[in-house]
C-alpha positions in Angstrom: -13.0 -7.2 1.8 -14.8 -4.9 -0.6 -17.7 -6.8 -2.1 -20.8 -5.2 -3.5 -24.0 -7.4 -3.4 -25.6 -7.0 -6.8 -28.5 -9.3 -5.9 -29.4 -7.1 -3.0 -29.5 -4.0 -5.2 -31.7 -5.9 -7.6 -34.0 -7.0 -4.8 -34.2 -3.3 -3.7 -35.2 -2.4 -7.3 -32.2 -0.3 -7.8 -30.3 0.2 -11.1 -27.5 2.3 -9.6 -26.0 3.0 -6.2 -23.0 4.9 -4.8 -20.4 3.4 -2.5 -17.5 4.6 -0.5 -14.9 2.3 1.1 -11.9 3.0 3.2 -9.3 0.3 2.8 -5.7 -0.8 3.4 -3.4 -1.2 0.4 -1.3 -4.3 0.5 2.3 -3.5 1.2 3.2 -6.1 -1.5 1.9 -3.7 -4.2 4.6 -1.1 -3.4 6.8 -0.4 -6.3 9.6 0.6 -3.9 10.6 -1.2 -0.7 10.5 2.1 1.3 6.9 2.9 0.2 4.0 2.9 2.6 0.4 3.6 1.9 -2.3 5.5 3.9 -5.7 7.2 3.6 -6.8 4.8 0.8 -10.4 5.5 -0.2 -12.5 4.2 -3.1 -15.6 6.2 -4.2 -17.6 4.6 -6.9 -21.0 4.4 -8.6 -22.4 1.0 -9.7 -24.8 0.8 -12.6 -26.7 -2.4 -13.3 -27.2 -3.2 -17.0 -29.0 -6.1 -18.6 -26.1 -8.6 -18.4 -23.2 -6.6 -16.9 -22.3 -4.0 -14.3 -20.5 -0.8 -14.8 -18.4 0.5 -11.9 -16.8 4.0 -12.2 -15.2 6.3 -9.8 -12.0 7.2 -8.1 -9.4 5.6 -5.9 -7.3 8.0 -3.8 -4.4 7.3 -1.4 -1.2 8.7 -0.1 2.2 7.2 -0.7 4.9 7.7 1.9 8.4 7.2 0.6 11.9 8.8 0.4 12.6 11.6 -2.0 14.9 10.0 -4.7 17.2 13.1 -4.5 17.6 14.1 -0.9 16.1 10.9 0.8 13.8 13.1 2.9 10.6 11.2 4.0 7.9 12.5 1.7 4.1 12.1 1.2 2.6 12.0 -2.2 -1.2 12.1 -2.7 -2.5 10.1 -5.6 -5.9 9.9 -7.3 -6.8 7.7 -10.2 -10.2 7.5 -12.0 -11.5 4.3 -13.3 -14.5 3.1 -15.4 -14.7 -0.7 -15.6 -17.1 -3.4 -16.7 -17.8 -6.5 -14.5 -19.5 -9.4 -16.2 -20.3 -13.0 -15.4 -18.9 -13.9 -18.8 -16.1 -11.3 -19.1 -14.5 -10.2 -22.3 -10.7 -9.6 -22.5 -10.6 -6.3 -20.6 -13.5 -6.9 -18.2 -13.5 -8.1 -14.6 -15.5 -11.1 -13.6 -18.0 -11.6 -10.9 -19.9 -14.6 -9.7 -23.3 -15.2 -8.0 -24.1 -11.6 -7.7 -21.0 -10.7 -5.6 -18.8 -8.0 -7.1 -15.3 -8.1 -5.5 -13.4 -4.8 -6.1 -10.1 -6.2 -4.9 -8.6 -6.9 -8.4 -9.7 -3.5 -9.7 -8.1 -1.8 -6.7 -4.9 -3.8 -7.1 -4.6 -2.9 -10.9 -5.3 0.7 -10.3 -2.9 1.1 -7.4 -0.1 -0.6 -9.4 -0.9 1.6 -12.5 -1.2 4.9 -10.6 1.7 4.6 -8.2 4.6 7.0 -8.7 7.7 5.2 -9.7 9.8 7.9 -7.9 8.9 10.5 -5.4 10.4 14.0 -5.0 9.9 16.0 -1.8 9.3 19.0 -4.1 9.5 19.2 -7.8 12.7 21.3 -7.7 14.5 19.4 -5.0 18.0 20.5 -5.6 19.9 18.0 -3.4 21.8 17.0 -6.6 23.2 20.4 -7.2 25.3 20.0 -4.1 27.1 17.0 -5.6 30.2 18.0 -7.5 31.7 15.7 -10.1 35.4 16.1 -10.7 
């Protein structure tokens, strides 16, 4: 559960703070049934503004899946940068938070879905298809 306590930061007199979380990616977020995830890390900086909070940083993880050409088990590292606003009265493209607790779960879910490769190749020039002849 990746929650940042904004009230605590305010009590400590801080306006910004860096965080790093290691986390598990929910298998239900996989775009392909053979995908597995590992080494998921979120590094971010939180900036407290007057009536909202800015969270920016990077999510990185590795997808394990089968090469779509040769079906070889393959690992693909992914890194996605984000820059989001959390507000207690969120506008359309902002995340909400309540009672000083910033839950990064939704942000992680959105970014994993958005950054995940739809197909994986063991190498860019995997030539398994060249061996298939079509009469």
